[in-house]
Structure formats: C-alpha cells, structure tokens
MIBA-654717 format. One record per residue (C-alpha): y negated, z, x negated; residue in one letter. Coordinates in Angstrom, 3 decimals. Example, Ala and Ser with C-alpha at 12.3 -4.5 7.8 and 13.67 -1.06 7.14 Angstrom:
4.500; 7.800; -12.300; a;
1.060; 7.140; -13.670; s;
//
This chain:
-27.804; -5.043; -11.912; m;
-26.499; -6.598; -15.143; s;
-22.831; -5.867; -15.858; i;
-20.883; -7.502; -18.665; d;
-17.171; -7.932; -17.825; i;
-14.733; -9.138; -20.513; d;
-12.937; -11.653; -18.295; l;
-10.721; -13.113; -21.047; d;
-9.363; -9.693; -22.018; a;
-8.890; -8.795; -18.353; m;
-6.829; -11.915; -17.641; v;
-4.785; -11.435; -20.820; a;
-3.886; -7.875; -19.776; l;
-3.007; -9.090; -16.281; a;
-0.571; -11.596; -17.791; q;
1.070; -8.906; -19.920; r;
1.571; -6.726; -16.859; l;
2.909; -9.563; -14.682; i;
5.524; -10.358; -17.357; a;
7.141; -6.917; -16.847; i;
9.538; -7.163; -13.851; p;
8.772; -3.843; -12.151; t;
10.673; -4.816; -9.010; e;
10.892; -2.197; -6.290; n;
13.451; -1.707; -5.011; p;
15.144; -0.598; -7.189; p;
12.253; 0.465; -9.468; g;
12.857; -1.536; -12.647; n;
11.097; -0.994; -15.987; r;
8.510; 1.496; -14.821; y;
8.235; 3.271; -18.228; p;
7.530; -0.026; -19.994; e;
4.690; -0.935; -17.645; c;
3.253; 2.585; -17.717; a;
3.269; 2.438; -21.531; e;
1.242; -0.810; -21.546; v;
-1.368; 0.736; -19.234; l;
-1.483; 3.977; -21.244; w;
-1.819; 2.088; -24.532; a;
-4.623; -0.160; -23.208; e;
-6.612; 2.833; -22.010; c;
-6.153; 4.435; -25.443; h;
-7.181; 1.248; -27.209; r;
-10.377; 1.134; -25.167; l;
-11.015; 4.820; -25.979; e;
-11.378; 6.218; -22.494; f;
-12.420; 9.857; -22.410; d;
-9.075; 11.296; -21.328; e;
-5.715; 9.659; -20.738; i;
-2.692; 11.414; -19.275; r;
0.769; 10.413; -18.254; r;
2.688; 12.412; -15.671; d;
6.135; 11.053; -14.917; g;
5.652; 7.336; -14.303; d;
1.971; 7.782; -13.330; c;
-0.889; 7.067; -15.733; v;
-4.438; 8.385; -15.319; q;
-7.570; 7.754; -17.372; a;
-11.103; 9.125; -17.096; f;
-14.512; 7.832; -18.122; c;
-17.968; 9.206; -17.517; g;
-19.422; 12.715; -17.361; r;
-19.600; 15.359; -14.658; g;
-17.195; 16.667; -12.022; r;
-18.045; 14.258; -9.186; r;
-15.181; 11.766; -9.318; t;
-14.661; 8.287; -7.931; l;
-10.943; 7.552; -7.823; y;
-9.840; 3.954; -8.339; i;
-6.108; 3.709; -7.737; s;
-3.607; 0.864; -7.958; g;
0.160; 0.379; -8.055; h;
2.205; -1.494; -10.649; y;
5.468; -1.907; -8.743; d;
6.090; -5.293; -7.125; v;
8.434; -6.552; -4.442; v;
11.556; -8.358; -5.725; p;
10.926; -11.879; -6.985; a;
12.427; -15.035; -5.518; q;
13.171; -16.225; -9.084; s;
12.881; -14.973; -12.677; a;
10.216; -17.626; -13.304; d;
7.761; -15.516; -11.336; q;
7.646; -13.121; -14.278; f;
6.359; -15.907; -16.523; r;
2.645; -15.853; -15.659; p;
0.596; -18.983; -16.024; y;
-2.863; -20.296; -15.230; i;
-3.191; -23.472; -13.210; k;
-6.630; -24.668; -12.249; g;
-8.687; -21.689; -11.106; a;
-5.726; -19.393; -10.346; n;
-3.405; -17.001; -12.167; l;
0.189; -17.272; -10.884; f;
3.097; -14.835; -11.050; g;
4.799; -12.014; -9.181; r;
2.254; -9.235; -8.773; g;
-0.750; -11.414; -9.596; s;
-2.129; -10.797; -6.096; s;
-0.347; -7.535; -5.284; d;
-1.605; -6.128; -7.566; m;
-1.233; -6.261; -11.342; k;
-4.257; -8.472; -11.960; a;
-6.240; -5.864; -10.030; a;
-4.994; -3.143; -12.394; l;
-6.515; -5.042; -15.301; a;
-9.671; -5.432; -13.213; m;
-9.827; -1.648; -12.715; m;
-9.657; -0.991; -16.438; i;
-12.277; -3.535; -17.457; y;
-14.619; -2.681; -14.592; a;
-14.561; 0.967; -15.710; a;
-15.007; -0.011; -19.364; k;
-18.079; -2.082; -18.542; s;
-20.011; 0.872; -17.059; v;
-18.570; 3.958; -18.730; r;
-21.844; 4.617; -20.592; d;
-23.825; 4.463; -17.346; r;
-21.995; 7.191; -15.413; l;
-24.294; 10.146; -16.077; a;
-23.759; 11.764; -12.683; g;
-19.958; 11.782; -12.535; g;
-16.829; 10.006; -13.663; r;
-14.284; 7.380; -12.735; i;
-10.650; 8.435; -12.540; r;
-8.291; 5.488; -12.856; l;
-4.862; 6.124; -11.314; v;
-1.904; 3.792; -11.916; f;
1.182; 4.543; -9.839; v;
4.614; 3.088; -9.035; p;
6.549; 3.095; -5.773; d;
3.763; 1.973; -3.436; e;
6.126; -0.589; -1.917; e;
8.522; 2.222; -0.934; t;
6.048; 4.889; 0.308; a;
5.219; 6.520; -3.041; g;
8.002; 9.025; -3.915; p;
7.343; 8.632; -7.663; r;
3.712; 7.631; -7.282; g;
0.864; 8.781; -5.050; s;
3.075; 10.986; -2.895; r;
4.430; 12.638; -6.058; w;
0.887; 13.301; -7.324; l;
-0.225; 14.609; -3.926; a;
2.684; 17.049; -3.738; e;
1.527; 18.536; -7.061; r;
-2.134; 18.723; -5.983; s;
-3.096; 16.276; -8.755; w;
-4.639; 13.769; -6.386; l;
-8.204; 13.884; -5.097; g;
-9.577; 16.747; -7.215; v;
-13.430; 16.703; -7.145; d;
-13.315; 13.331; -5.346; a;
-16.364; 11.756; -3.719; i;
-14.313; 8.702; -2.701; g;
-11.389; 6.434; -3.476; m;
-11.057; 2.670; -3.823; l;
-7.864; 0.651; -4.142; t;
-7.849; -3.101; -4.945; p;
-5.139; -4.201; -2.528; e;
-5.096; -7.951; -1.718; p;
-7.582; -7.831; 1.149; t;
-8.683; -11.480; 0.975; g;
-12.392; -10.709; 0.908; g;
-12.584; -8.101; 3.667; v;
-12.677; -4.313; 3.369; v;
-9.780; -2.423; 4.886; w;
-11.361; 0.763; 6.205; s;
-8.368; 1.877; 8.266; a;
-4.602; 1.603; 8.379; n;
-1.891; 2.227; 10.899; r;
0.524; 5.094; 10.542; g;
4.221; 4.280; 10.204; a;
7.480; 5.978; 11.071; i;
10.578; 3.963; 10.198; t;
14.016; 5.191; 11.235; l;
17.638; 4.183; 10.918; r;
19.446; 5.183; 14.121; v;
23.253; 5.458; 14.174; t;
25.373; 5.595; 17.323; v;
28.891; 6.956; 16.658; p;
32.027; 5.473; 18.168; g;
35.792; 5.393; 17.515; r;
37.684; 2.452; 16.078; s;
40.691; 0.809; 17.735; a;
42.391; -2.613; 17.831; h;
40.866; -4.934; 20.425; v;
44.210; -5.076; 22.208; g;
44.049; -1.310; 22.705; r;
40.308; -0.944; 23.019; q;
40.832; 1.734; 25.675; f;
41.799; 4.070; 22.816; e;
38.472; 3.548; 21.075; g;
34.790; 4.109; 21.806; a;
32.648; 1.009; 21.324; n;
29.553; 2.136; 19.404; a;
27.722; -1.118; 20.180; f;
28.214; -0.726; 23.934; e;
27.296; 2.973; 23.718; l;
24.014; 1.944; 22.065; a;
22.944; -0.300; 24.945; i;
21.487; 2.459; 27.222; p;
19.581; 3.868; 24.241; l;
18.229; 0.420; 23.348; l;
17.218; -0.194; 26.966; e;
15.182; 3.035; 27.020; e;
13.619; 2.218; 23.637; l;
12.754; -1.265; 24.921; a;
10.952; 0.314; 27.877; a;
9.044; 2.565; 25.488; l;
8.187; -0.510; 23.410; k;
6.707; -2.257; 26.439; r;
4.496; 0.741; 27.179; e;
3.420; 1.306; 23.551; v;
2.447; -2.311; 23.015; e;
-0.060; -2.285; 25.871; t;
-2.307; -0.058; 23.731; r;
-4.997; -1.590; 21.542; e;
-6.965; -0.215; 18.610; t;
-10.748; -0.099; 18.633; l;
-10.821; -1.037; 14.943; h;
-11.567; -4.629; 14.020; a;
-8.473; -6.716; 13.259; i;
-7.688; -10.371; 13.951; a;
-6.198; -12.061; 15.879; p;
-6.474; -10.197; 19.169; a;
-2.679; -9.747; 19.407; a;
-2.777; -7.723; 16.165; a;
-4.804; -5.003; 17.927; r;
-1.729; -3.815; 19.805; r;
0.275; -0.821; 18.721; s;
3.759; -1.691; 17.452; i;
7.346; -0.625; 18.076; l;
9.812; -3.038; 16.474; m;
13.524; -2.688; 17.193; l;
16.365; -4.033; 15.089; g;
14.635; -5.153; 11.933; g;
18.060; -4.396; 10.545; r;
21.174; -3.923; 12.691; a;
24.816; -3.560; 11.671; e;
28.137; -2.168; 12.794; g;
31.865; -2.736; 13.024; g;
34.326; -4.221; 10.544; t;
35.738; -7.312; 12.298; n;
35.633; -9.260; 15.551; f;
38.976; -7.797; 16.670; n;
38.217; -4.118; 16.084; a;
36.236; -1.712; 18.240; v;
33.160; -0.759; 16.169; p;
33.260; 2.882; 15.128; d;
29.498; 2.953; 14.597; q;
26.436; 0.856; 15.256; f;
23.110; 1.326; 13.484; s;
19.696; -0.243; 13.858; f;
16.174; 0.374; 12.600; t;
13.026; 1.320; 14.490; i;
9.668; 0.552; 12.886; d;
6.844; 2.262; 14.770; r;
3.310; 1.365; 13.595; r;
0.788; 3.786; 15.069; i;
-2.875; 2.914; 15.577; n;
-5.431; 5.412; 14.210; p;
-6.468; 6.436; 17.748; e;
-2.917; 7.559; 18.593; e;
-1.414; 10.964; 17.802; d;
1.232; 10.397; 15.112; c;
3.129; 13.622; 15.781; e;
3.193; 13.004; 19.517; q;
4.502; 9.456; 19.023; e;
7.240; 10.675; 16.663; k;
8.267; 13.363; 19.152; a;
8.697; 10.730; 21.871; r;
11.087; 8.808; 19.640; l;
13.085; 11.927; 18.725; w;
13.416; 12.833; 22.410; d;
14.841; 9.437; 23.421; v;
17.265; 9.238; 20.480; i;
18.582; 12.793; 20.791; e;
19.151; 12.534; 24.555; r;
21.565; 9.673; 23.867; h;
23.500; 11.623; 21.233; g;
22.554; 9.331; 18.349; a;
21.754; 10.378; 14.793; k;
18.684; 9.272; 12.872; w;
17.243; 9.338; 9.367; e;
13.682; 8.721; 8.230; i;
13.195; 5.721; 5.935; l;
9.386; 5.859; 5.855; q;
6.749; 8.242; 7.144; d;
3.025; 7.646; 6.634; g;
-0.075; 8.734; 8.489; a;
-2.815; 6.580; 9.950; a;
-6.183; 6.803; 8.205; a;
-9.735; 5.605; 8.714; a;
-13.078; 5.853; 6.909; t;
-16.320; 5.348; 8.815; a;
-18.179; 2.130; 8.054; v;
-21.401; 4.141; 7.696; d;
-19.940; 6.522; 5.097; d;
-21.843; 6.395; 1.770; p;
-18.750; 4.908; 0.101; l;
-18.597; 2.127; 2.710; s;
-22.311; 1.384; 2.514; l;
-22.350; 1.304; -1.288; t;
-19.305; -0.950; -1.512; l;
-20.723; -3.246; 1.185; a;
-24.030; -3.530; -0.643; g;
-22.319; -4.570; -3.861; n;
-20.084; -7.070; -2.076; i;
-23.161; -8.740; -0.613; e;
-25.008; -8.603; -3.955; r;
-22.164; -10.268; -5.880; v;
-20.725; -12.687; -3.301; t;
-23.768; -13.407; -1.147; g;
-21.772; -12.555; 1.988; r;
-21.976; -9.535; 4.257; r;
-18.989; -7.229; 3.991; a;
-16.515; -7.342; 6.885; a;
-14.587; -4.165; 7.727; f;
-11.131; -4.422; 9.298; e;
-7.974; -2.401; 9.837; m;
-5.080; -3.174; 7.514; c;
-1.986; -4.383; 9.429; p;
0.264; -2.120; 7.331; g;
0.230; 1.172; 5.412; l;
-2.255; 1.904; 2.628; l;
-2.292; 4.554; -0.081; e;
-5.773; 5.439; 1.132; t;
-3.883; 7.714; 3.534; r;
-3.086; 10.235; 0.779; f;
-6.812; 10.677; 0.135; y;
-7.903; 10.546; 3.772; a;
-5.470; 13.394; 4.489; a;
-7.637; 15.493; 2.138; r;
-10.862; 14.482; 3.842; g;
-11.797; 11.981; 1.105; i;
-13.335; 8.645; 2.176; p;
-11.066; 5.845; 1.000; a;
-11.231; 2.050; 1.222; l;
-9.203; -0.961; 0.129; a;
-10.897; -4.043; -1.298; y;
-9.322; -6.384; -3.803; g;
-9.280; -9.878; -5.291; p;
-5.862; -10.949; -4.041; g;
-4.764; -12.717; -0.873; l;
-2.381; -11.084; 1.587; l;
-1.262; -14.568; 2.694; t;
0.398; -15.280; -0.687; v;
1.410; -11.761; -1.728; s;
5.200; -11.227; -1.804; h;
5.711; -15.015; -1.567; g;
7.276; -17.488; -4.028; p;
3.915; -18.914; -5.171; n;
1.891; -15.730; -5.515; e;
-1.473; -16.143; -7.227; f;
-4.921; -14.625; -7.579; v;
-8.158; -16.626; -7.914; p;
-9.652; -15.774; -11.314; i;
-13.177; -16.061; -9.922; a;
-12.319; -13.438; -7.291; s;
-10.971; -11.197; -10.038; l;
-14.269; -11.444; -11.917; a;
-16.312; -10.820; -8.760; q;
-14.215; -7.807; -7.804; c;
-14.693; -6.270; -11.262; a;
-18.471; -6.573; -10.910; e;
-18.363; -5.133; -7.373; i;
-16.292; -2.126; -8.469; y;
-18.482; -1.530; -11.513; a;
-21.697; -1.695; -9.494; g;
-20.299; 0.581; -6.792; t;
-19.298; 3.182; -9.389; a;
-22.735; 3.133; -11.056; v;
-24.526; 3.674; -7.738; e;
-22.194; 6.364; -6.436; l;
-22.137; 8.276; -9.708; l;
-25.847; 8.136; -10.454; a;
-27.426; 11.530; -11.263; p;
-28.653; 13.407; -8.217; a;
-32.407; 13.100; -7.677; k;
//
C-alpha cells in the first residue's frame, strides 16, 4: 500500500503546537492551541470542521461508518520554560508534549490528509481534546455527556505514547481525598483537643489490610514486569494536616488511589472503600473516577491495526494493558472497540527531556493511514 505522508509539514505543525504551553493543571492557553488545530484543518480543506468549547473535530471521507482518531493537546506542567521551545537534535524532536502527545496530533492530521480520497466506505473523525491529564472535564468527558462522542463509530484509535506496543486495555481508577476531623488545642492542653492524625490511624490500618488483600490479585492481560499485573491500592500519595508541631491537628487528610484491573468489578471495589471510610466517620471527595476498559485482540480493529504495524515496521504487534487510565474508556463504555498506539515513549513522557523519534512519527502516520483505508473500504 503506497501512502504519501508530508513529514516536513507534520513536524512543523508539531513544533507549533509544542510551543503553546497548554499546561494542565491549571489548563493554560487552550483556546490558542484549539485555534491552531482548527485553522490547520481548514487550511487542508477537510470536509467538515467544528469547534465545541475547547474541543475541535474534523471529518474526511464519505459515508456514515466512522473511525474516530482522538488525541489530547493538554500537557503536564513543564520543569522549565525551555521545554516550550521545540528543537530537533539528531533523529528526535524535543519539547514538552512531543511524546505526550502534540507530535501525534500533527500525525493524526497528516495521516488523515494522505488518505482522505481513498475512504469510499466511511469517514475519519479527528477529535482534539483538552483535559486528558485531569480526567477530561472539558474534553472527552464533556463530549460524552453531550452524546457527541462515538456516533456511528466502528472503532477508535488514540496515539498515546505506547512505545511500540498496542494498549488494548486499561485499569479503572478511583482517586479520593479522605479527611478525618479533629479539634485543635495547644500541646500543653492536648486533652482539650482531638488529634485528627491519631484518629486516622485505625482507618489507615484497615485500609492497609484492604491494600494487602487487593494487591494479591493479578490481571490476565499482558503487562510487564510481572509485579505490574497486580491490582493497586496506594495510600498517602498526598498527606497533610495540622498547623504546627505544638498544636493538636484539627484535621488530617490523605489520598487513596485505587487502580482496578479490568477483571474486577469497579462498583464493588468503590463500595468497599466507601464502607471502610464511612465506618470510621471520615469524609471523602472524589478526585478522579474512570472505568476499566478492554478491546479483544481478535476484534477487526485490533487485527487491522496489527496487520499495518507489521507491514510498516516489520515486527508483530504486541498487545498489553496500559498501566494507567486511557480515554479509550469513553468509547468502550459505548461498546466501541478502542485501542491506543502512538509514536511516543512512556519512559520520557512528563520528564525534563521529553522527545519523540521522528522516524516513529512517520511510521505511525503510515500505520494509521493504512488502518483507516482498510477499515473504511466499501463493503463487498
């Protein structure tokens, strides 16, 4: 299959996007980045371009059957302002978001452009969203709540930095901030107070016991190393309380981050947490809530993507479970097969020297283009 990708234009667009500091939190300069994406899709004369809030969508091809290709333009906060000055060194493009995942956004656009005249049996729907790093309140979750996500979908791909593997599944996540109330008093008259830290100890002991039980469970999905197969309950990612060493703390708070394997029942696991917390009289608030998701490796989307990976790279596709959340979950919740495969490297994403190999960017564009052509071929 011959596909002509404009690599120079793709890299130039990636650099323009990286230069916009869309740090999240707090959610900086979203409109500016959305405008660049909207304008590029207009310049390339895609069939339909729309902007809803901070989300941009563009269509190409004919027919109702739709392959969604979705990516996010928010990035985690940079370690320095220099990360928003993209540069090429050797075979790599450097900058915040180069791997996760602004270079991949440019790849999406130019992959779609390269095959838009060959999509007689359906269409590509490009979706560019913010807020992926904070569970999608202005992005995919916002679109899903308005029923604008997944219409007429035959599948969804997202170019997360998978490092050459396909993420066919992801864990669910429930993240909480738990607060134990107390009553302040001077240390010399601590009997007049109620030490929130000490009151939290029985609760933490019961949660620690639950952690030990939870983390004996292992997923059946492929993920390496072996220790990564275990379900997760992390206590105290953030913990705080009190005002000074000589005052009884009037409250103590800590976080719980529960990562739930696809084989587990998310609602049941949440209920177990609620039960423990409420029995100890503590309060809690939800910081993040996302479902587990999985797409079968023998689904037509999986087989088509795998075939194109092998055609372009010469290597058989490897399917694994992502160690974190994926926006594939919003599509999987609607019964739509959804996979993550992208040019970036998880090992450098979010770090001070983030980069993407330009050769991987070019390969990924050809893989996405070929997958779209095969999936959206006219029915025989």
